[in-house]
C-alpha positions in Angstrom: 19.4 94.2 71.0 22.2 94.7 68.4 24.8 92.0 67.8 27.8 93.2 65.8 30.7 91.4 64.2 34.2 92.5 65.1 36.8 91.9 62.4 36.0 93.7 59.1 32.9 95.2 60.6 33.8 97.2 63.7 37.5 96.7 63.3 38.8 96.9 59.7 41.9 95.0 58.5 44.1 96.2 55.7 44.7 94.1 52.6 47.7 92.3 54.2 46.5 88.7 54.2 46.6 86.4 57.3 49.7 84.3 56.2 51.7 87.5 55.7 50.6 88.8 59.1 51.8 85.5 60.6 55.2 86.2 59.2 55.2 89.7 60.6 54.3 88.4 64.0 56.9 85.6 63.9 59.6 88.2 63.4 58.4 90.2 66.4 58.1 87.0 68.5 61.6 85.9 67.7 62.9 89.3 68.8 60.9 89.1 72.0 62.4 85.8 72.8 65.9 87.2 72.4 65.0 90.2 74.6 63.9 87.7 77.3 67.0 85.6 77.0 65.0 82.7 75.5 66.8 82.9 72.1 67.0 79.9 69.8 63.8 80.0 67.7 64.2 81.9 64.5 61.4 83.8 62.8 61.3 81.1 60.1 61.1 78.3 62.7 58.3 80.1 64.5 56.4 80.7 61.2 56.8 77.1 60.0 55.6 75.7 63.3 52.7 78.3 63.6 51.4 77.3 60.2 51.7 73.6 61.0 49.9 73.7 64.4 47.2 76.1 63.0 46.5 73.7 60.2 46.3 70.8 62.6 43.9 72.8 64.8 41.5 73.5 62.0 41.6 69.9 60.8 40.5 68.9 64.3 37.7 71.4 64.3 36.5 70.3 60.9 36.4 66.7 62.2 35.0 67.3 65.7 33.3 70.7 65.6 33.9 73.5 68.0 36.4 76.3 67.4 40.1 76.8 67.2 41.7 78.5 70.3 44.6 80.9 69.9 46.1 80.0 73.3 46.1 76.3 72.4 47.9 77.1 69.2 50.5 79.0 71.1 50.9 76.2 73.7 51.4 73.6 70.9 53.9 75.9 69.1 55.9 76.4 72.3 55.8 72.7 73.1 57.0 71.7 69.6 59.9 74.2 69.8 60.8 73.3 73.4 60.2 76.9 74.5 59.4 77.9 78.1 55.8 77.8 79.1 55.9 81.6 79.9 56.5 82.1 76.2 52.8 81.5 75.6 51.9 84.7 77.4 54.7 86.6 75.7 53.6 85.5 72.3 50.0 86.3 72.9 50.8 89.8 74.0 53.2 90.4 71.1 50.4 89.4 68.7 47.8 91.6 70.4 50.2 94.5 70.3 50.7 93.9 66.6 47.0 93.8 66.0 46.7 97.2 67.6 49.1 98.6 64.9 47.3 97.1 61.9 43.6 97.3 62.7 41.5 100.4 62.1 38.3 101.4 63.8 35.1 101.7 61.8 34.2 105.0 63.6 31.1 105.7 61.5 29.5 102.4 62.5 30.5 102.9 66.2 29.0 106.4 66.2 25.7 105.1 64.7 25.5 102.4 67.3 26.0 105.0 70.1 23.2 107.1 68.7 20.8 104.2 68.5 20.9 103.9 72.3 20.2 100.1 72.3 22.1 97.4 74.0 25.1 96.2 71.9 27.1 93.0 72.1 29.9 92.0 69.8 29.8 88.5 68.4 32.8 87.1 66.7 34.1 83.9 65.0 37.6 84.1 66.3 40.4 82.0 68.0 40.8 84.9 70.4 39.3 84.7 73.9 36.5 87.2 74.8 38.9 89.1 77.1 41.3 89.8 74.2 38.4 90.9 72.0 37.3 93.2 74.8 40.8 94.6 75.0 40.8 95.4 71.3 37.4 97.1 71.6 38.6 99.3 74.5 41.6 100.3 72.4 39.7 101.3 69.3 36.2 102.0 70.5 36.5 103.2 74.1 33.3 105.2 74.0 31.2 102.3 72.7 29.3 100.8 75.6 29.1 97.0 75.3 26.8 94.6 77.1 29.0 91.7 76.4 31.5 89.9 74.1 30.7 86.6 72.6 33.7 84.8 71.1 33.4 81.4 69.3 36.6 80.2 71.0 35.2 80.8 74.4 31.8 79.3 73.6 33.1 76.5 71.4 30.3 77.4 69.0 30.4 79.5 65.8 28.4 81.9 63.7 29.4 80.0 60.6 27.6 76.8 61.7 24.9 78.9 63.4 25.4 77.4 66.9 26.6 80.7 68.5 23.4 82.6 67.9 21.1 80.5 70.2 23.7 80.7 72.9 23.7 84.5 72.6 20.0 84.7 72.8 19.8 82.3 75.8 22.6 84.2 77.6 20.7 87.6 77.4 17.3 86.0 77.7 16.0 87.6 74.5 13.9 86.3 71.7 15.9 85.9 68.4 13.4 88.1 66.7 14.4 90.9 69.0 18.0 90.8 67.9 19.6 92.5 64.8 22.9 91.1 63.8 25.3 93.1 61.7 28.5 91.7 60.0 30.4 91.4 56.8 30.2 87.7 56.0 27.2 86.6 53.9 27.2 83.1 55.3 28.1 83.5 59.0 26.6 87.0 59.5 23.8 86.7 57.0 22.4 83.3 56.2 23.1 81.6 59.6 21.9 84.6 61.6 18.6 84.6 59.7 18.3 80.8 59.9 18.3 81.2 63.7 15.6 83.8 63.7 17.7 87.0 64.0 17.3 90.0 61.7 20.5 90.0 59.7 22.2 92.9 58.0 25.3 92.1 55.9 27.7 95.0 55.2 30.6 93.5 53.1 33.9 95.2 52.6 34.0 97.2 49.4 34.8 95.5 46.1 38.2 97.1 45.6 39.3 95.9 49.1 38.1 92.3 48.4 39.8 92.2 45.0 43.2 93.4 46.3 43.0 91.3 49.4 42.1 88.2 47.4 45.0 88.8 45.0 47.5 89.4 47.8 46.3 86.3 49.6 46.7 84.1 46.5 50.2 85.4 46.0 51.1 84.7 49.6 49.8 81.2 49.4 51.9 80.5 46.2 55.0 81.9 47.9 54.6 79.8 51.0 53.9 76.6 48.9 57.1 77.4 47.0 59.0 77.5 50.3 57.4 74.3 51.4 55.7 76.0 54.4 52.1 75.0 53.4 50.7 72.1 51.3 
């Protein structure tokens, strides 16, 4: 069986860093609120609150284990800004629609997986629910037959600490030695997969992408600190 990472493996991101994407989405979410007649939260207020509740969520995970959940972040955001409960669904869809405009499919890898004719599951460390990952896969890789989607949010176990891999093997009743895991992260997709008995293949993003992404991410962090939006 093949286990394949999603983001930056089957679905490529550009060099626009996460903090900047949060800002993009906040603008779209503010517009969506106005369109629904739920105005009152500016893009800046949405971004400020998103950054704060996301930071709190990751602090909790570092202290208690498990994984951050996107829906919980949105619920906390809406509660803090006194927005209607229905805004959670609206914000989630806005973000998924945005992702569909910025992600790119790794068609070469998908074609190789199809030619291998072995069962394929996608295994992702992500705040997104498995159903949302499946939606993205149908959008970008409609011809890639999947046996399942394993998302750390859903399982409350992660690749980065190794706990997601045993769950994957138990779910499909396969020996770890019969699973090949492919991903871009040397720790989560490489070291931790191998430590759990899987055959691991790490395919990192190319060096120019990593250099540009790292530079843009550092610049975004400095700008947000200057605005008092992050510590």
